[in-house]
N, C-alpha and C positions, 0 to 999 in steps of 0.2 A: 108644356107645363108639367113639372115633375110631381109625382104623387107623393103622399106621405111616407109610404114604405121606402121609396127610393131615397127620400131625404134622410131617413133614419140610417139607411145603409151607408150613405156617403159620410154621415157624421161618425159612424162607428169606424169606418176606414180611416178617417182623419185622425181619430184618437189612437188607432192601433199602430199606425206607422211610426210615431215617436216611441211607442212602447216596444215595438220590434227592434228598433235601433238600439234602445237601451239594453234589451236582452242580449243582442249581438255584442255590444260593447262589454257587457259583463262577462260573456263567454270568452271573449278575447283576453280580457284581464285574467280570467281564471286559468286559461292555458298558459299565459306568460308566467304567472305565479307558479304554476305546477312545474314548468321547465326550470325556473329559477330554483325552486326547492329541490328538484332532482339533482341539479348540477352543483348545488352548494351556494346559497346566497351569501354574499360578502358585503353587500351594500354598495352604493355608488355604481350600480349596473355592471358589476364585475363578478365573474363566476369561476368556480373551480373547474378545471378540465376533468372530464370523466376519465376513468381508467381506460375505457375503450378508446377514447379519442387519443389519449397519451400513447397507448400501445401502437395505434395506427401511425402517429407521428414518428415514433421510434423506428418502426419498420420502414417507413418512407425514408428516414434519414440514413438507415443502414444501406438501403438500395442506392441512395445518392453517394454514400461513401464508397461503395464498390465501383461506382462508375466515375469516381474522381471529382465529384461535385462537392468539394469540401465546404465552401461558403454556404451553399444551399442546404447542405446537411446540418450545419450549425444553426442556420435560421429556422430549420424545421423543428429543432428541439429547444429553441430559445424560450418558448412559453413554459415548457416544463421546468427548465433551469431557473426560471424566474419565480417559481413557486415551490419552496422546499417542503410544503405539505402535500404535494402531488404524490400519489402512490408509486409513480414511476420515476421519481426524482433521482434516486440513487442510480437506477439503470441509465438515466440520461447523463449523469455525471461520468459514468464509465464510458459511455459512448462519446461524450465530449472529448475525453482523453484519447480514445482510439482515433477519432477524426484528426485531432491536433497532431498526434504522433505520426499517423500515416502521411499527413500532408507535409510534415517536416522531413520525413525520411524520403519523400519523393523528390526533394530538391537535390540537385547534383552535389555530391560530396566535395568537401574542401572549399565550398563557395561561402562568401560572407553571408548570403541569404540563409544558407543551411545553418550556420552557427547562430544566427539571430533566432531562427525558428526553434532550434534546440533549446536555447536559453529561455524561450517563452514557455517551454513545456514544464519547467521546474515549478512555477507557481501552481499549475494544474495538479501536478503530482503531490505537492505539499498540501493542497486543499483536500485531496482524497485521503491523505494520511490523517489530517485533522478531523475529517468527517468520521473516520473509523467505522467499526461495526461490520467489517468485511469478513467473509468466510476464510478459512485457512488457504483454500485454493485461490481465492481472489487476492489475498495478501501476497502469495507467492508469484502469481502472475504479474502483479504490480511491481514486485521486486525485480523480476526479470526484465520487465519493460524499462524500469528506471536504469538498470545497468546498461541496457542496450543503447540508451541515449546519453550515457556518461554521467548520470546522476547517482554516483556510487554511494554517497552518504545516505541519500534517501532510500536507495536499494537496501542498505544495511538495516535501516529502521523498519522497512517493510518486512524483511526477514525476521527481525526481532519480534514484530507484531504477530507474525505467523507462528513463531515459537510459543508465544504466550497463549495463543488460542488453540494450539494442538500439541499437548504435552507429549504425545506418543512420537512425534517427529521433531521435538524441540531441539535435540542435540544437532541433528543435521541442519535444521534451519539456522541455528546459532553459528554453525561452521560456515554456512553460506554468507551470513552477515559478516563474519570475520574476513572471508575472501573478498567481499565487496569493499570493505574498508581498506584492505591492502591494495586492491585495484585502484581505489580512489586516492592513494598516496598517504594513508595513515596506518602503516604496519604496526605501530605501537598499540593502537586500539584493537586491531585485529588479533594481535598476539595475546593481549590481555584476555580477550574472550576465550581463546583456546586454553589458556592457563586456568581460567575459571572452570571450564568444562573438565579439564584434567582433575581439578580438585574435587569434583563431585562424581566423577565416573567410578563405577565399580568394576570395570573391566581392565585388567592390568595392561593388556596390549593397547587399548585405547588411551589409557593414562600416559603410557610411554610416548605414543605418537603425538598426542595433543601437547604434552609437555615440551617435547623437543621442537616441534614446529612453532608453538606459541612463544617459547623462549627465544628462538632465532628471530622471529618477526619483531618481538619486543626489543631485542638488541639492535636490530636494523633501524628501528624507528626512534628509539629513545636512548640508545647507548648501552654499553655493557654494565655500567654501575647499577642502573635501575633494573635491568634485566636480571642481574645477579640477586638483587634484593627480593624481587618478586618471585624468582624461581626458588630461592631458599625458603620463602614463606610456603610455597606449595609443597616442597619436600618435607617441611615440618608436619604437614598434614598427611602426606603420603610417604612415610619413611622407607617403605619397602622399595621405592624407586631407586634408593641408593645402592641396591644390590645389582643394578643394571650398569655394566661397565661403560656403555656408551653414554649414559647420563652422567656418570662420574667424570668422564673425559670432557663432556660438554661443560659441566660446571667448573672444572679446572681451567678450561680455556676462557670462560667468562671471567673467572677470578683474575687470571693473568691480564686480560684485556682491561679489567677495571683497576689494575694497579695493586692487586693483592696477591703477590706470589707466595707468601707464607700460607695463605689459605689454600691455594692450589696445591702446594707441596703436601699439606696435611691430608687433603682428600686423596691425593694420589698414593701417599704412603699407606693410608688406611685401606685403599683398594688393593694394593700389593699384598698386604697382610691377609686380607680376606680371600683373595684369589689363591694365595699360597696355602692357606689353611684348607681350601677346598681341594687343592691338588694333593696335599698330604693325606687327606681323608679317603681318597679313592684307592 
């Protein structure tokens, strides 16, 4: 037969067990809520990846890339790519490009599989171009990568973007853009870029070089008539270039090719008079 104190103890234990379970449940909910708050609650039991987790995923993907596990590397960064608000999203986009490029270039050259893989790279590059906001060094790296896989027009656009973000190197970046366009089969566009650079250059030697190369490319891509018109427009802005005999001869040849022999004769006659005057003054 139990005593009164024993019965009281049993009653208290009976009451405390549900209370303890309730406290435990509350603590669990509090921990879950704290984790959700730390990682960014989005509703629907979905959370933002932390920067630390994303960095670990990127490092793992880089190791997989180095060992040739391309599909696994892409799966590793898929959660980051699915969330444009992730702080490592841009880094993941660049790594996605590196994985796709490396995988494509690992395929034997001249094979149909290689051609298909290279064609699939263009949308990735175009996405990086539209994303924008890269540093000058990143723009230039993307430009070289694009040229290496035959995406010359995109390469030119990357070089142009680099020029816009780094005025100190803008001329060289624009020249690279022109070369990319020529390599991609559009010498007229490349030539026009060089003529535009000649028009704003303050260095006489650069003006001459840019003018002659740009005019030749423009002629090769669009014909002598258009090249003649565009070159005359540049010379109207840079009249001192007419004092260079090589440029006079170049313009005379353009005029002849464009069916304007009278114009060529006038320029050559003027050059003879000018050079004769220089000889007599010595």
